C-alpha positions as CSV (number, residue, x, y, z in Angstrom):
1,X,47.3,138.4,72.8
2,X,44.1,140.1,74.0
3,X,44.2,143.9,74.2
4,X,43.8,145.7,77.5
5,X,40.5,147.1,78.6
6,X,39.7,149.5,81.5
7,X,39.0,147.6,84.6
8,X,40.1,144.3,83.1
9,X,43.4,142.5,82.9
10,X,44.5,139.2,81.5
11,X,45.9,136.6,83.9
12,X,46.7,133.0,82.9
13,X,44.3,133.2,79.9
14,X,41.3,134.7,81.8
15,X,39.9,138.1,82.2
16,X,40.3,139.4,85.8
17,X,38.6,142.6,87.0
18,X,40.2,145.3,89.1
19,X,38.2,147.8,91.1
20,X,39.7,150.7,93.1
21,X,37.5,152.7,95.5
22,X,38.9,155.6,97.5
23,X,39.6,154.7,101.1
24,X,39.4,151.0,100.5
25,X,41.8,148.3,99.3
26,X,41.9,147.2,95.7
27,X,39.3,144.6,94.8
28,X,40.2,142.0,92.2
29,X,39.1,138.6,91.0
30,X,38.6,136.3,88.1
31,X,35.5,136.7,85.8
32,X,35.9,133.1,84.8
33,X,35.9,134.1,81.1
34,X,38.7,133.4,78.7
35,X,40.6,136.5,77.8
36,X,39.3,137.0,74.2
37,X,37.9,140.0,72.5
38,X,34.5,138.3,72.2
39,X,34.3,138.0,76.0
40,X,35.2,141.6,76.8
41,X,31.6,142.8,77.0
42,X,30.5,140.0,79.3
43,X,33.6,140.4,81.4
44,X,32.9,144.1,81.9
45,X,29.4,143.3,82.9
46,X,30.7,141.0,85.6
47,X,33.1,143.7,86.7
48,X,30.4,146.3,86.9
49,X,28.0,144.0,88.7
50,X,30.8,143.3,91.2
51,X,31.4,147.1,91.6
52,X,27.7,147.6,92.5
53,X,27.9,144.7,95.0
54,X,31.0,146.2,96.6
55,X,29.5,149.6,96.8
56,X,26.3,148.2,98.4
57,X,28.3,146.2,100.9
58,X,30.4,149.1,101.9
59,X,27.4,151.3,102.4
60,X,25.7,148.8,104.6
61,X,28.6,148.1,106.9
62,X,30.1,150.6,109.4
63,X,33.5,148.9,109.6
64,X,35.2,148.4,106.3
65,X,38.1,146.0,106.9
66,X,40.5,144.0,104.7
67,X,40.0,140.3,104.8
68,X,43.6,139.5,106.1
69,X,43.1,141.9,109.0
70,X,39.6,140.5,109.8
71,X,40.9,137.0,109.6
72,X,43.7,137.9,112.1
73,X,41.2,139.2,114.6
74,X,38.9,136.2,114.1
75,X,41.8,133.8,114.6
76,X,42.9,135.6,117.8
77,X,39.3,135.2,119.1
78,X,39.3,131.5,118.1
79,X,42.6,130.9,119.9
80,X,41.0,132.1,123.2
81,X,37.5,130.6,122.5
82,X,39.0,127.1,121.7
83,X,41.9,127.2,124.1
84,X,40.7,123.9,125.6
85,X,40.5,122.4,122.1
86,X,43.9,123.1,120.5
87,X,43.2,120.7,117.6
88,X,40.0,122.6,116.7
89,X,41.9,125.9,116.8
90,X,44.7,124.5,114.5
91,X,42.1,123.3,111.9
92,X,40.4,126.8,111.9
93,X,43.8,128.5,111.6
94,X,44.7,126.2,108.6
95,X,41.5,127.0,106.8
96,X,41.7,130.7,107.4
97,X,45.3,130.8,106.2
98,X,44.3,129.5,102.8
99,X,41.5,132.1,102.6
100,X,43.9,134.9,103.5
101,X,46.2,133.8,100.7
102,X,43.2,133.8,98.2
103,X,41.5,137.0,99.4
104,X,44.6,138.9,100.4
105,X,43.5,142.1,98.5
106,X,39.8,141.8,99.3
107,X,37.6,143.7,101.7
108,X,35.2,141.6,103.8
109,X,32.2,143.7,102.7
110,X,32.9,143.0,99.1
111,X,32.8,139.2,99.4
112,X,29.8,137.3,97.9
113,X,28.8,133.7,97.6
114,X,30.3,133.7,94.1
115,X,33.7,134.4,95.7
116,X,33.2,131.4,97.9
117,X,32.7,129.3,94.7
118,X,35.9,130.8,93.3
119,X,37.7,129.8,96.5
120,X,36.4,126.2,96.2
121,X,37.7,126.0,92.7
122,X,41.1,127.4,93.8
123,X,41.4,124.9,96.7
124,X,40.6,122.0,94.4
125,X,42.6,123.0,91.3
126,X,45.6,124.7,92.9
127,X,46.0,123.0,96.2
128,X,44.4,119.7,95.2
129,X,42.5,119.2,98.5
130,X,40.0,116.5,99.0
131,X,36.3,117.0,99.8
132,X,36.9,116.3,103.4
133,X,39.3,119.2,103.7
134,X,37.1,121.5,101.6
135,X,34.1,120.6,103.8
136,X,36.1,121.7,106.9
137,X,37.3,124.8,105.2
138,X,33.7,125.9,104.4
139,X,32.5,125.1,107.9
140,X,35.3,127.3,109.2
141,X,34.3,130.0,106.7
142,X,30.8,129.8,108.1
143,X,32.2,130.5,111.6
144,X,34.1,133.5,110.3
145,X,31.0,134.7,108.5
146,X,29.0,134.7,111.7
147,X,31.8,136.5,113.5
148,X,32.1,139.1,110.7
149,X,28.4,139.8,110.9
150,X,28.5,140.4,114.6
151,X,31.5,142.8,114.1
152,X,29.5,144.7,111.5
153,X,32.0,143.9,108.7
154,X,29.4,142.3,106.4
155,X,25.7,141.5,106.2
156,X,26.1,138.8,103.5
157,X,25.8,135.1,103.9
158,X,28.9,133.9,102.1
159,X,27.6,130.3,101.9
160,X,24.1,131.0,100.6
161,X,23.3,128.4,98.0
162,X,27.0,127.3,97.9
163,X,27.4,123.6,97.5
164,X,29.3,122.1,100.4
165,X,31.0,118.7,99.9
166,X,29.7,115.9,102.1
167,X,31.2,115.7,105.6
168,X,30.5,112.0,105.9
169,X,34.3,111.3,105.8
170,X,35.2,114.5,107.7
171,X,35.5,112.6,110.9
172,X,38.2,110.1,110.1
173,X,38.1,107.4,112.7
174,X,39.9,104.2,113.2
175,X,38.6,101.7,115.7
176,X,41.4,99.6,117.1
177,X,41.2,95.8,117.0
178,X,42.8,93.6,119.6
179,X,46.0,93.0,117.7
180,X,46.6,96.7,117.1
181,X,45.9,97.5,120.7
182,X,48.4,94.8,122.0
183,X,51.2,96.0,119.6
184,X,50.7,99.7,120.4
185,X,50.6,99.4,124.2
186,X,53.4,96.8,124.4
187,X,55.7,99.3,122.8
188,X,54.3,102.3,124.7
189,X,55.0,100.5,128.0
190,X,58.6,100.3,127.1
191,X,59.1,103.9,125.8
192,X,56.7,106.2,127.6
193,X,54.9,105.5,130.8
194,X,52.9,108.8,130.4
195,X,51.7,107.9,126.9
196,X,50.9,104.3,128.0
197,X,48.8,105.4,130.9
198,X,47.1,108.3,129.1
199,X,46.1,105.9,126.3
200,X,44.9,103.2,128.6
201,X,42.8,105.6,130.6
202,X,41.3,106.9,127.4
203,X,40.5,103.4,126.3
204,X,39.0,102.5,129.7
205,X,37.1,105.7,130.4
206,X,36.4,107.4,127.0
207,X,37.9,110.7,127.9
208,X,39.5,113.2,125.6
209,X,43.3,113.2,125.7
210,X,43.5,116.7,127.2
211,X,41.1,115.7,130.0
212,X,43.4,112.9,131.1
213,X,46.7,114.9,130.6
214,X,45.3,117.8,132.8
215,X,43.7,115.6,135.5
216,X,44.5,116.9,139.0
217,X,45.1,114.4,141.7
218,X,42.5,116.1,143.8
219,X,39.9,115.0,141.3
220,X,40.5,111.3,142.0
221,X,38.5,109.4,144.7
222,X,39.9,105.9,144.7
223,X,37.8,104.6,147.6
224,X,34.6,105.6,145.7
225,X,36.2,104.5,142.4
226,X,35.3,107.8,140.7
227,X,37.1,110.9,139.2
228,X,35.9,114.3,138.1
229,X,36.4,116.1,134.8
230,X,36.5,119.7,136.1
231,X,37.2,121.5,132.8
232,X,35.2,121.9,129.7
233,X,33.0,124.7,128.1
234,X,29.7,123.0,128.7
235,X,27.9,121.5,131.7
236,X,27.9,118.1,130.1
237,X,31.7,118.2,129.7
238,X,32.1,118.7,133.5
239,X,31.2,115.3,134.8
240,X,31.9,112.5,137.3
241,X,33.0,109.1,135.9
242,X,33.2,105.7,137.5
243,X,36.6,104.1,137.3
244,X,37.1,100.6,135.9
245,X,39.4,98.2,137.7
246,X,42.1,98.7,135.2
247,X,41.9,102.5,135.6
248,X,42.1,102.1,139.4
249,X,45.3,100.1,139.1
250,X,46.9,102.8,136.9
251,X,45.9,105.7,139.2
252,X,46.9,104.0,142.4
253,X,50.5,104.2,141.2
254,X,50.2,107.9,140.2
255,X,48.6,109.3,143.4
256,X,51.8,110.8,144.9
257,X,50.6,114.0,146.5
258,X,51.6,116.2,143.6
259,X,49.2,118.5,141.9
260,X,48.8,116.6,138.6
261,X,48.3,112.9,137.8
262,X,50.6,113.5,134.9
263,X,53.2,116.1,136.0
264,X,55.5,117.6,133.3
265,X,59.2,116.6,133.6
266,X,60.2,119.6,131.6
267,X,58.0,122.3,133.2
268,X,57.8,122.1,137.0
269,X,54.3,122.8,138.3
270,X,52.6,122.0,135.1
271,X,51.0,118.9,133.7
272,X,52.4,116.9,130.7
273,X,51.9,118.5,127.3
274,X,51.2,117.0,123.9
275,X,52.3,113.4,123.4
276,X,51.9,113.5,119.7
277,X,55.5,113.0,118.7
278,X,56.1,109.9,120.8
279,X,52.7,108.6,119.7
280,X,53.6,108.9,116.1
281,X,56.9,107.2,116.6
282,X,55.4,104.3,118.4
283,X,52.7,103.8,115.8
284,X,55.3,103.7,113.1
285,X,57.5,101.2,114.9
286,X,54.6,99.1,116.0
287,X,53.2,99.0,112.4
288,X,49.8,100.5,113.3
289,X,48.2,103.8,112.2
290,X,45.7,105.9,114.1
291,X,45.5,109.2,116.0
292,X,45.5,109.3,119.8
293,X,41.8,110.5,119.7
294,X,40.9,107.2,118.1
295,X,41.3,105.5,121.6
296,X,38.2,107.6,122.6
297,X,36.4,106.5,119.4
298,X,37.3,102.8,120.2
299,X,35.9,103.1,123.7
300,X,32.7,104.6,122.4
301,X,32.2,101.9,119.8
302,X,32.9,99.1,122.3
303,X,30.6,100.6,124.9
304,X,27.8,101.0,122.4
305,X,28.2,97.4,121.3
306,X,27.6,96.2,124.9
307,X,25.2,98.9,126.1
308,X,22.4,100.1,123.7
309,X,21.6,103.2,125.8
310,X,22.9,106.2,123.9
311,X,22.1,108.6,126.7
312,X,24.5,106.8,129.0
313,X,27.2,107.1,126.4
314,X,26.5,110.8,125.8
315,X,26.9,111.4,129.5
316,X,30.1,109.4,129.8
317,X,31.7,111.2,126.7
318,X,30.6,114.6,128.0
319,X,28.2,115.4,125.1
320,X,25.0,117.4,125.7
321,X,23.1,115.7,122.9
322,X,22.9,112.5,120.9
323,X,23.9,114.0,117.5
324,X,27.5,114.4,118.6
325,X,27.5,110.9,120.1
326,X,26.5,109.1,116.9
327,X,29.7,110.0,115.1
328,X,31.7,108.0,117.6
329,X,29.6,104.9,117.3
330,X,30.0,102.2,114.7
331,X,27.4,99.6,115.5
332,X,27.9,96.3,113.6
333,X,25.1,94.4,112.0
334,X,25.4,91.5,114.5
335,X,24.9,93.8,117.4
336,X,21.8,95.4,115.7
337,X,20.5,91.9,115.3
338,X,21.0,91.0,119.0
339,X,19.3,94.3,119.9
340,X,16.2,93.4,117.9
341,X,16.2,90.0,119.5
342,X,16.3,91.5,123.0
343,X,13.5,93.9,122.0
344,X,11.3,91.1,120.6
345,X,11.9,88.9,123.7
346,X,10.9,91.8,126.0
347,X,7.7,92.4,124.2
348,X,6.9,88.7,124.2
349,X,7.4,88.5,128.0
350,X,5.1,91.5,128.4
351,X,2.4,89.8,126.4
352,X,2.7,86.6,128.5
353,X,2.3,88.6,131.7
354,X,-0.9,90.3,130.3
355,X,-2.4,87.0,129.3
356,X,-1.5,85.4,132.7
357,X,-3.2,88.2,134.6
């Protein structure tokens, strides 16, 4: 067994450093070196380098704060900032919870990019997370880092030169085919009128689930075949949409003079809440697998296949730019071929007109 050395201790076969500064929580972490006598000198150097980093970080920040406390304040801010996007808030909370567990005895000012690399190793080796989850974790750490800088807790970029796994698979979409659509809505019609109608309106109009669930009846104009999305953090999210014939048929049955198109049966005066549980049950019994948000993805893909104008799709989806739109669109090779054929035909017509003139 390796002997003890000041500032070092053995944990699971590796040297870990321990630093105690007056007025601050204990700082500790792995050196990444096996706990052997030969590695003591190198481990102490790592410990002393970390001591210098911590001291420098503390001297440059006016608000020393333990990571768990800082994370708590950040999550409280996120809960309010993303109150219209509960799924986003839940993902951030999940990521920060794992960081609090890992950095429970660390001060924000002491953290460095090397600590982020240690966190990555921890998440992969201990929790066994996939790259998709780790990608989201690090994106949420970046959000925390920006918040911490504004609060004066740190001046360090925790992701500087840190390798972030690809986010190509981070947006896990499933585009429904006709058979899946029929099975799902057939069962939804029997079990939950609210879920059936919310889902159909998402598939017809491309809205987010919360935009449909919280739709006030005053936002519907059936004679004009339009409705308004009044909420949303950006100007693009607040928009007027044209109703399809199928959507009109659904809404005609729901315009009753109440406040909400989808009033809650459990909480008078409020709109219906999450439909996740009944959605999951119907998916299981219908033999299909997708998240409710995939109905929006399916609308976007179908619209893009018939209409090549991405700006129209961005406006309908409530996005301010094309970058966000492209993650919803899966254009098939055949549709790209037809697009090129239309492009070539248009250019040929223009050439004929020029010659004829």
